[in-house]
C-alpha positions as CSV (number, residue, x, y, z in Angstrom):
1,M,169.0,131.5,115.0
2,T,165.9,129.7,116.3
3,S,162.7,131.8,116.5
4,L,161.6,129.9,119.6
5,N,161.7,131.6,123.0
6,V,161.9,130.4,126.6
7,G,158.4,129.7,127.7
8,D,157.2,128.7,124.3
9,K,155.5,125.3,123.8
10,A,158.1,123.1,122.2
11,P,157.1,122.1,118.6
12,E,155.4,118.7,118.6
13,F,157.0,116.1,116.3
14,V,156.7,112.4,115.3
15,A,160.0,111.0,113.9
16,L,161.9,107.8,113.6
17,D,164.7,106.8,116.0
18,E,167.8,104.7,115.2
19,F,165.7,101.5,114.9
20,G,163.0,103.1,112.7
21,Q,160.6,103.2,115.7
22,S,158.3,106.2,116.0
23,I,159.3,108.7,118.7
24,S,157.2,111.7,119.7
25,L,157.7,114.6,122.0
26,T,154.3,113.8,123.6
27,D,155.8,110.4,124.6
28,F,157.8,112.4,127.2
29,L,155.2,114.6,128.8
30,G,155.7,114.6,132.5
31,K,159.5,114.3,132.0
32,K,162.3,116.8,131.4
33,V,163.9,116.4,128.0
34,I,167.3,117.5,126.7
35,L,166.8,117.7,122.9
36,Y,170.0,118.4,121.2
37,F,170.5,119.0,117.5
38,Y,173.9,118.3,115.8
39,P,175.1,118.3,112.2
40,K,176.6,114.9,111.6
41,D,177.4,111.6,113.2
42,M,181.1,110.7,113.6
43,T,182.4,114.2,113.2
44,P,184.8,115.6,115.9
45,G,182.5,118.2,117.4
46,C,179.3,116.1,117.2
47,T,181.1,113.1,118.7
48,A,182.5,115.2,121.6
49,E,179.1,116.6,122.3
50,S,177.3,113.2,122.2
51,C,180.0,111.5,124.2
52,N,179.8,114.2,126.9
53,L,176.1,113.7,127.2
54,G,176.6,109.9,127.2
55,E,179.3,110.1,129.9
56,N,177.0,112.3,132.1
57,Y,173.8,110.3,131.3
58,S,173.4,108.7,134.7
59,L,173.7,112.0,136.4
60,L,171.2,113.5,134.0
61,Q,168.8,110.6,134.6
62,E,169.1,111.2,138.4
63,K,168.0,114.7,137.8
64,G,165.0,113.5,135.8
65,F,166.2,114.2,132.3
66,I,165.6,112.2,129.1
67,V,168.2,112.8,126.4
68,I,167.4,112.7,122.6
69,G,169.7,113.7,119.8
70,V,168.6,114.8,116.4
71,S,170.6,115.0,113.1
72,P,169.7,114.6,109.4
73,D,171.7,111.3,109.3
74,S,170.0,108.0,108.6
75,S,168.9,105.4,111.1
76,K,171.8,103.1,110.0
77,S,174.3,105.9,110.6
78,H,172.8,106.5,114.0
79,Q,173.1,102.8,114.9
80,K,176.8,102.8,114.0
81,F,177.4,106.1,115.9
82,I,175.6,104.7,119.0
83,G,177.5,101.4,118.8
84,K,180.9,102.9,118.3
85,Y,180.6,105.3,121.2
86,N,178.2,103.3,123.4
87,L,175.6,106.1,123.6
88,P,172.9,105.3,126.1
89,F,170.1,107.4,124.5
90,S,168.1,107.6,121.2
91,L,168.9,109.5,118.1
92,I,166.3,110.8,115.7
93,A,167.0,110.2,112.1
94,D,165.6,113.5,110.7
95,E,166.5,112.9,107.1
96,D,163.7,115.2,105.8
97,K,164.7,117.8,108.4
98,A,161.1,118.3,109.6
99,V,162.1,118.3,113.3
100,I,165.2,120.4,112.6
101,K,163.2,123.0,110.8
102,A,160.3,123.0,113.3
103,F,162.9,124.0,116.0
104,G,164.4,126.6,113.7
105,V,167.9,125.2,113.7
106,W,168.4,124.8,110.0
107,G,170.0,127.8,108.2
108,P,173.0,129.5,106.7
109,K,176.4,128.6,108.2
110,K,180.0,129.5,107.3
111,F,183.1,127.3,107.5
112,M,186.5,128.3,106.3
113,G,185.0,131.2,104.3
114,K,182.4,128.9,102.6
115,E,178.7,129.5,103.1
116,Y,176.2,126.7,103.1
117,E,172.9,125.5,104.7
118,G,173.1,123.2,107.7
119,V,172.1,122.3,111.2
120,H,173.0,124.8,113.9
121,R,174.3,122.9,117.0
122,T,171.6,123.7,119.5
123,T,170.4,122.2,122.7
124,F,166.9,122.7,124.1
125,I,165.7,122.0,127.7
126,I,162.1,121.1,127.7
127,D,160.1,120.8,131.0
128,E,157.5,118.3,132.0
129,D,154.7,120.3,130.4
130,G,156.5,120.6,127.0
131,L,157.6,124.2,127.5
132,L,161.0,125.4,126.6
133,K,162.9,126.2,129.8
134,S,166.2,127.2,128.1
135,F,168.3,126.6,125.0
136,Y,171.8,127.1,123.9
137,E,173.3,127.5,120.5
138,S,177.0,126.6,120.1
139,K,179.1,128.9,118.0
140,N,180.9,126.0,116.3
């Protein structure tokens, strides 16, 4: 669904994390970033995805990756999600969907025959220069 391509410069953003602290993609220049977008805290698919990244976080760090999650949930919701599942990375509270839309992961979805607008579960790998190395969009 995204209009971004491998090799493109990742869209710059400034957003708030789970503590209301400013976080920017430029904060991570010189590092590899796994930026994953998910629809909602505490839902089965999003919890499984986040916990999988959390369980593999030390391995990802050894390989030089920073992990950042993004959803339209609030900072307070993210704090509860991180606390309940002991997630070792930051989550962006993109309530206005600015980051979500910049990466092109907001759009039409279908669930049980019902169509609606929402976040497409998508993971981007961004290199040390801020370029998209790869991305994957989940079908669920």
